[in-house]
Backbone as CSV, one residue per row, in Angstrom:
resi,resn,N_x,N_y,N_z,CA_x,CA_y,CA_z,C_x,C_y,C_z
1,MET,2.918,-25.684,9.009,2.579,-24.858,7.864,2.997,-23.420,8.158
2,LEU,3.346,-22.715,7.104,3.786,-21.331,7.253,3.099,-20.471,6.213
3,ASN,2.499,-19.394,6.651,1.870,-18.441,5.759,2.239,-17.053,6.256
4,GLN,3.340,-16.519,5.766,3.765,-15.177,6.128,4.236,-14.457,4.885
5,ALA,3.811,-13.219,4.747,4.181,-12.414,3.578,4.670,-11.055,4.047
6,ILE,5.701,-10.559,3.371,6.220,-9.222,3.617,6.293,-8.534,2.264
7,MET,5.640,-7.391,2.138,5.653,-6.636,0.882,5.976,-5.188,1.163
8,MET,6.697,-4.601,0.229,7.027,-3.177,0.306,6.606,-2.546,-1.010
9,GLY,5.745,-1.558,-0.938,5.264,-0.909,-2.150,4.660,0.437,-1.851
10,ARG,4.152,1.070,-2.891,3.537,2.396,-2.754,2.018,2.277,-2.793
11,LEU,1.355,3.063,-1.947,-0.103,3.075,-1.930,-0.647,3.660,-3.220
12,CYS,-1.638,2.996,-3.795,-2.254,3.432,-5.049,-3.304,4.515,-4.831
13,ALA,-3.792,4.654,-3.601,-4.803,5.662,-3.272,-4.735,5.936,-1.777
14,ASP,-5.348,7.029,-1.356,-5.421,7.307,0.076,-6.271,6.234,0.751
15,PRO,-5.819,5.719,1.884,-6.633,4.720,2.602,-7.839,5.386,3.262
16,GLU,-8.916,4.634,3.387,-10.123,5.125,4.052,-10.514,4.152,5.149
17,LEU,-10.762,4.680,6.328,-11.148,3.856,7.468,-12.649,3.602,7.434
18,ARG,-13.016,2.335,7.566,-14.425,1.960,7.654,-14.637,1.237,8.978
19,LYS,-15.869,1.088,9.369,-16.213,0.355,10.592,-17.227,-0.729,10.241
20,THR,-17.053,-1.891,10.864,-18.045,-2.958,10.701,-19.265,-2.598,11.544
21,GLN,-20.323,-3.412,11.457,-21.512,-3.158,12.265,-21.206,-3.228,13.753
22,SER,-20.185,-4.002,14.109,-19.788,-4.099,15.527,-18.672,-3.117,15.871
23,GLU,-18.507,-2.068,15.034,-17.569,-0.975,15.267,-16.087,-1.382,15.256
24,ILE,-15.745,-2.409,14.491,-14.343,-2.812,14.325,-13.780,-2.073,13.113
25,SER,-12.614,-1.439,13.299,-11.980,-0.671,12.223,-11.397,-1.607,11.172
26,VAL,-11.562,-1.227,9.906,-11.010,-1.991,8.790,-10.667,-1.027,7.657
27,CYS,-9.583,-1.306,6.955,-9.281,-0.541,5.750,-8.693,-1.481,4.712
28,SER,-9.041,-1.218,3.471,-8.510,-1.978,2.339,-7.678,-1.021,1.502
29,ILE,-6.478,-1.467,1.137,-5.616,-0.648,0.304,-5.079,-1.508,-0.827
30,ARG,-4.543,-0.855,-1.823,-3.873,-1.538,-2.925,-2.482,-0.941,-2.998
31,ILE,-1.471,-1.817,-3.087,-0.107,-1.326,-3.180,0.531,-1.780,-4.485
32,ALA,1.380,-0.918,-5.016,2.137,-1.194,-6.234,3.533,-1.628,-5.814
33,VAL,3.927,-2.834,-6.228,5.212,-3.402,-5.842,6.024,-3.665,-7.103
34,ASP,7.187,-3.031,-7.185,8.069,-3.257,-8.333,8.716,-4.627,-8.218
35,ARG,8.812,-5.320,-9.351,9.524,-6.598,-9.419,10.992,-6.334,-9.644
36,ASP,11.820,-7.194,-9.089,13.243,-7.126,-9.406,13.393,-7.448,-10.884
37,TYR,14.357,-6.842,-11.508,14.582,-7.094,-12.914,16.073,-7.100,-13.189
38,GLY,16.445,-7.831,-14.219,17.848,-7.948,-14.589,18.316,-6.747,-15.383
39,LYS,19.602,-6.690,-15.596,20.201,-5.593,-16.337,19.617,-5.554,-17.756
40,GLY,19.154,-4.401,-18.163,18.607,-4.231,-19.499,17.140,-4.615,-19.624
41,GLU,16.557,-5.233,-18.608,15.143,-5.606,-18.659,14.288,-4.435,-18.183
42,GLN,13.066,-4.376,-18.669,12.151,-3.316,-18.285,11.521,-3.640,-16.926
43,LYS,11.404,-2.640,-16.098,10.804,-2.797,-14.780,9.317,-3.129,-14.915
44,GLU,8.834,-4.043,-14.079,7.419,-4.383,-14.065,6.875,-4.161,-12.666
45,THR,5.608,-3.853,-12.595,4.957,-3.576,-11.312,3.765,-4.495,-11.138
46,ASP,3.646,-5.068,-9.939,2.485,-5.877,-9.573,1.653,-5.084,-8.573
47,PHE,0.354,-5.351,-8.560,-0.563,-4.669,-7.653,-1.191,-5.692,-6.725
48,PHE,-1.174,-5.403,-5.423,-1.692,-6.333,-4.431,-2.714,-5.641,-3.538
49,ASP,-3.786,-6.382,-3.229,-4.795,-5.899,-2.298,-4.366,-6.280,-0.894
50,VAL,-4.537,-5.333,0.039,-4.175,-5.531,1.440,-5.367,-5.121,2.277
51,VAL,-5.689,-5.907,3.291,-6.740,-5.538,4.234,-6.129,-5.516,5.630
52,ALA,-6.455,-4.476,6.387,-5.952,-4.321,7.747,-7.135,-4.125,8.687
53,TRP,-6.998,-4.634,9.889,-8.064,-4.578,10.878,-7.606,-3.852,12.136
54,ARG,-8.558,-3.328,12.876,-8.371,-2.733,14.194,-7.266,-1.670,14.217
55,GLY,-6.318,-1.799,15.119,-5.273,-0.791,15.294,-4.396,-0.610,14.074
56,THR,-4.117,-1.704,13.358,-3.300,-1.604,12.149,-4.032,-0.778,11.096
57,ALA,-5.334,-0.976,10.959,-6.139,-0.190,10.012,-6.117,1.285,10.394
58,GLU,-6.273,1.582,11.667,-6.269,2.967,12.121,-4.904,3.622,11.898
59,PHE,-3.829,2.885,12.147,-2.472,3.386,11.931,-2.247,3.737,10.456
60,ILE,-2.622,2.825,9.565,-2.439,3.058,8.131,-3.229,4.284,7.683
61,CYS,-4.473,4.376,8.104,-5.315,5.498,7.675,-4.843,6.833,8.248
62,LYS,-4.235,6.809,9.404,-3.775,8.051,10.028,-2.477,8.570,9.413
63,TYR,-1.557,7.667,9.068,-0.212,8.093,8.703,0.185,7.896,7.238
64,PHE,-0.622,7.222,6.435,-0.231,6.950,5.053,-1.174,7.642,4.081
65,THR,-0.614,8.046,2.950,-1.384,8.669,1.878,-0.941,8.068,0.551
66,LYS,-1.683,8.359,-0.483,-1.370,7.887,-1.834,0.084,8.195,-2.185
67,GLY,0.790,7.187,-2.691,2.167,7.364,-3.120,3.207,7.078,-2.064
68,ARG,2.829,7.038,-0.776,3.797,6.748,0.286,4.208,5.285,0.224
69,MET,5.454,5.042,0.565,5.988,3.682,0.617,5.569,3.050,1.941
70,ILE,5.089,1.805,1.870,4.646,1.086,3.049,5.236,-0.315,3.032
71,VAL,5.574,-0.813,4.210,6.004,-2.199,4.379,4.898,-2.892,5.167
72,VAL,4.367,-3.960,4.614,3.258,-4.676,5.242,3.694,-6.102,5.546
73,VAL,3.447,-6.540,6.777,3.759,-7.902,7.205,2.444,-8.560,7.607
74,GLY,2.207,-9.746,7.062,0.962,-10.441,7.391,0.910,-11.801,6.746
75,ARG,-0.292,-12.209,6.355,-0.485,-13.527,5.748,-1.356,-13.381,4.510
76,MET,-1.167,-14.276,3.570,-1.995,-14.302,2.371,-3.275,-15.070,2.683
77,GLN,-4.373,-14.583,2.149,-5.660,-15.229,2.409,-6.489,-15.217,1.129
78,ALA,-7.115,-16.333,0.835,-8.040,-16.428,-0.299,-9.454,-16.522,0.273
79,ARG,-10.349,-15.741,-0.289,-11.751,-15.819,0.148,-12.638,-15.866,-1.081
80,GLU,-13.698,-16.626,-0.973,-14.624,-16.785,-2.086,-15.868,-15.959,-1.845
81,TRP,-16.438,-15.467,-2.934,-17.662,-14.686,-2.883,-18.385,-14.809,-4.208
82,LYS,-19.629,-14.357,-4.238,-20.419,-14.397,-5.476,-20.690,-12.976,-5.929
83,ASP,-20.535,-12.763,-7.253,-20.797,-11.442,-7.800,-22.302,-11.258,-8.014
84,LYS,-22.689,-10.125,-8.577,-24.101,-9.795,-8.770,-24.828,-10.795,-9.650
85,GLU,-24.092,-11.418,-10.590,-24.695,-12.406,-11.490,-24.692,-13.810,-10.888
86,GLY,-24.177,-13.947,-9.667,-24.140,-15.248,-9.006,-22.925,-16.092,-9.348
87,ASN,-21.968,-15.521,-10.064,-20.744,-16.249,-10.404,-19.809,-16.319,-9.203
88,LYS,-19.201,-17.480,-9.018,-18.266,-17.679,-7.923,-16.944,-16.970,-8.238
89,ARG,-16.465,-16.143,-7.329,-15.210,-15.396,-7.486,-14.292,-15.697,-6.310
90,THR,-12.998,-15.522,-6.540,-12.016,-15.700,-5.482,-11.149,-14.454,-5.416
91,ALA,-10.961,-13.944,-4.221,-10.082,-12.799,-4.005,-8.911,-13.280,-3.151
92,VAL,-7.706,-12.927,-3.562,-6.510,-13.237,-2.783,-5.951,-11.909,-2.300
93,GLU,-5.745,-11.800,-0.997,-5.270,-10.555,-0.426,-4.326,-10.811,0.730
94,LEU,-3.526,-9.816,1.031,-2.631,-9.883,2.172,-3.370,-9.302,3.369
95,VAL,-3.512,-10.075,4.427,-4.127,-9.596,5.654,-2.990,-9.081,6.533
96,ALA,-2.977,-7.771,6.763,-1.857,-7.125,7.445,-1.943,-7.294,8.953
97,ASP,-0.863,-7.810,9.528,-0.732,-7.837,10.981,-0.034,-6.563,11.456
98,ASN,0.951,-6.101,10.674,1.720,-4.903,11.000,2.010,-4.111,9.740
99,ALA,2.185,-2.811,9.915,2.565,-1.933,8.818,3.662,-0.999,9.319
100,TYR,4.619,-0.728,8.436,5.761,0.111,8.786,5.984,1.145,7.692
101,PHE,6.621,2.251,8.061,6.985,3.261,7.075,8.098,2.705,6.198
102,GLY,7.966,2.867,4.903,8.965,2.381,3.965,9.777,3.499,3.347
103,ASP,9.491,4.735,3.739,10.254,5.869,3.231,10.448,6.862,4.365
104,SER,11.191,7.902,4.082,11.425,8.944,5.064,10.172,9.777,5.242
105,LYS,10.043,10.352,6.409,8.916,11.231,6.677,9.003,12.443,5.769
106,PRO,7.906,12.799,5.063,7.958,13.995,4.214,8.249,15.222,5.075
107,ASN,9.132,16.077,4.591,9.460,17.310,5.311,8.318,18.299,5.154
108,THR,7.978,18.960,6.238,6.969,20.004,6.170,7.509,21.239,6.858
109,SER,7.069,22.384,6.407,7.462,23.627,7.061,6.515,23.875,8.226
110,GLY,6.760,24.913,8.981,5.957,25.201,10.166,4.484,25.394,9.886
111,ASP,4.137,25.821,8.666,2.725,26.055,8.354,2.021,24.815,7.821
112,GLY,2.703,23.649,7.829,2.083,22.399,7.403,2.257,22.084,5.937
113,THR,2.855,22.998,5.162,3.076,22.714,3.750,4.405,22.008,3.573
114,GLN,4.557,21.272,2.485,5.794,20.544,2.239,6.934,21.502,1.942
115,ALA,8.090,21.203,2.517,9.287,21.980,2.225,9.744,21.650,0.807
116,LYS,10.582,22.509,0.218,11.014,22.324,-1.157,11.775,21.030,-1.373
117,ASP,12.522,20.570,-0.352,13.305,19.355,-0.536,12.518,18.089,-0.213
118,ALA,11.234,18.221,0.121,10.410,17.044,0.412,10.133,16.275,-0.872
119,TYR,9.997,14.986,-0.764,9.704,14.159,-1.926,8.280,14.422,-2.378
120,ASP,8.083,14.622,-3.640,6.780,14.971,-4.189,6.090,13.727,-4.746
121,TYR,4.992,13.323,-4.113,4.245,12.150,-4.544,3.075,12.526,-5.450
122,SER,2.916,13.789,-5.761,1.741,14.228,-6.498,1.710,13.732,-7.941
123,ASN,2.851,13.243,-8.470,2.854,12.773,-9.852,2.335,11.350,-9.986
124,MET,1.926,10.729,-8.884,1.372,9.379,-8.941,0.002,9.456,-9.607
125,ASP,-0.264,8.581,-10.538,-1.494,8.636,-11.302,-2.085,7.240,-11.406
126,PHE,-2.915,6.856,-10.445,-3.524,5.534,-10.441,-4.968,5.655,-10.885
127,GLU,-5.370,4.736,-11.709,-6.751,4.676,-12.136,-7.566,3.990,-11.038
128,PRO,-8.890,4.210,-10.973,-9.714,3.597,-9.941,-9.628,2.072,-9.913
129,ASN,-9.343,1.442,-11.046,-9.251,-0.015,-11.060,-7.901,-0.496,-10.554
130,GLY,-7.034,0.429,-10.108,-5.747,0.047,-9.548,-4.630,-0.046,-10.558
131,GLU,-4.916,0.148,-11.834,-3.872,0.070,-12.850,-3.085,1.365,-12.842
132,TYR,-1.797,1.249,-12.817,-0.931,2.412,-12.763,-0.678,2.945,-14.161
133,GLN,-0.812,4.239,-14.324,-0.577,4.891,-15.606,0.633,5.801,-15.456
134,GLY,1.743,5.446,-16.026,2.938,6.272,-15.913,4.070,5.483,-15.304
135,SER,5.107,6.176,-14.890,6.256,5.493,-14.322,6.324,5.746,-12.830
136,MET,6.828,4.770,-12.106,6.971,4.907,-10.662,8.082,5.905,-10.381
137,PRO,7.921,6.747,-9.351,8.991,7.675,-9.025,10.221,6.898,-8.583
138,GLY,11.377,7.366,-8.958,12.606,6.641,-8.650,13.150,6.994,-7.292
139,GLY,13.438,5.965,-6.518,14.128,6.145,-5.251,13.284,6.817,-4.186
140,VAL,13.850,6.905,-3.023,13.233,7.594,-1.905,14.275,8.519,-1.308
141,PRO,13.863,9.555,-0.619,14.835,10.474,-0.059,15.673,9.793,1.012
142,GLY,16.963,9.996,0.975,17.836,9.412,1.992,17.981,7.917,1.817
143,ASP,18.848,7.342,2.603,19.015,5.902,2.586,18.070,5.290,3.600
144,PHE,17.393,4.231,3.207,16.436,3.595,4.113,16.557,2.097,4.023
145,ALA,16.623,1.464,5.151,16.581,0.001,5.212,15.554,-0.342,6.273
146,PRO,14.452,-1.003,5.894,13.429,-1.333,6.890,14.015,-2.239,7.960
147,ASP,13.598,-2.014,9.215,14.126,-2.832,10.298,13.084,-3.835,10.765
148,PHE,12.852,-4.824,9.941,11.954,-5.911,10.339,12.684,-7.201,10.283
């Protein structure tokens, strides 16, 4: 059997590091992934939940922010839970084994502010429910091919 997933998308919000009761690091993120589309077709975006544990969670929380491109390698997992009303629910998420930068490092000047030629992610507008409002920024600075 094989369960491996690789996704490349933009973070919908800044990641936040949490700790379990046994002090294990965990972070949950949502990424927006554009679908391939044919000539003349409108671009569509899917949203995926990703959970990372331990060192991978710490890496994501330290180096990624809302709007940054991320490449996540891991496995798909379905888990069942009950909501407040006792209804059975199923969540499907990508459990990240590794995460990689999917875009160029933003340029910063010596004082820590972004240089003028740095890519501006501030126009990203995600609602708390993960639905994207607006258009995805086009392209990334420079040519990039992930090496996985």
